[in-house]
C-alpha positions in Angstrom: 127.3 -94.9 37.0 126.3 -98.5 36.1 129.0 -99.9 38.3 127.9 -97.7 41.3 124.3 -98.8 40.8 125.3 -102.5 40.7 127.4 -102.0 43.9 124.4 -100.3 45.6 122.1 -103.1 44.5 124.5 -105.8 45.8 124.8 -104.0 49.1 121.0 -103.8 49.4 120.7 -107.5 48.7 123.4 -108.3 51.3 121.5 -106.1 53.8 118.2 -107.8 53.1 119.2 -111.4 52.7 122.5 -111.6 54.6 126.0 -112.3 53.6 127.8 -115.6 53.1 126.5 -118.9 51.8 123.0 -118.6 53.5 122.5 -115.1 52.0 123.5 -116.4 48.6 121.0 -119.2 48.8 118.3 -116.7 50.0 119.1 -114.4 47.1 118.9 -117.2 44.5 115.5 -118.4 45.9 114.1 -114.9 46.0 115.2 -114.1 42.4 112.3 -113.9 40.0 112.3 -116.7 37.5 111.9 -115.7 33.9 109.5 -117.4 31.5 110.4 -120.7 29.9 112.7 -120.4 26.9 110.0 -121.7 24.6 107.9 -118.7 25.4 110.7 -116.3 24.6 110.6 -117.2 20.9 108.3 -115.4 18.6 105.9 -118.2 18.1 102.1 -118.0 17.8 101.7 -119.5 21.2 104.1 -117.0 22.8 102.3 -114.0 21.2 98.9 -115.4 22.1 100.0 -116.0 25.7 101.1 -112.4 26.0 98.0 -110.9 24.4 95.3 -113.0 26.2 94.2 -112.0 29.6 95.5 -114.4 32.3 92.1 -115.7 33.3 91.3 -116.7 29.7 94.7 -118.3 29.2 94.4 -120.3 32.4 90.9 -121.5 31.4 92.2 -122.4 28.0 95.0 -124.4 29.5 92.6 -126.2 31.9 90.3 -127.1 29.0 93.3 -128.4 27.0 94.3 -130.5 30.0 90.8 -131.9 30.3 90.8 -132.8 26.6 94.1 -134.7 27.0 92.9 -136.5 30.1 89.7 -137.5 28.3 91.6 -138.7 25.3 93.8 -140.8 27.5 90.7 -142.3 29.3 89.1 -143.1 26.0 92.2 -144.8 24.7 92.5 -146.8 27.9 88.9 -147.8 27.6 89.4 -149.0 24.0 92.4 -151.0 25.1 90.4 -152.6 27.8 87.6 -153.5 25.4 90.0 -155.0 22.9 91.7 -157.1 25.6 88.3 -158.3 26.9 87.2 -159.3 23.4 90.3 -161.4 22.8 
């Protein structure tokens, strides 16, 4: 039964994307990519990512990005001040 289902699935993919090398490339590009391997582990970040609503998670990642960019700008500013003082 599993073998028949896989054969039907392969036939449907060939019908939709075409056969040959071009069809293979189309099937590979259309395949849904799974999550990053780090998110598959049972870490706090992985559990929090699955529990939080998407909008909250995206806002949190954006805020984290802003913090990192700000820290880099502050560090660069301190380096410039030290170089001007010397």
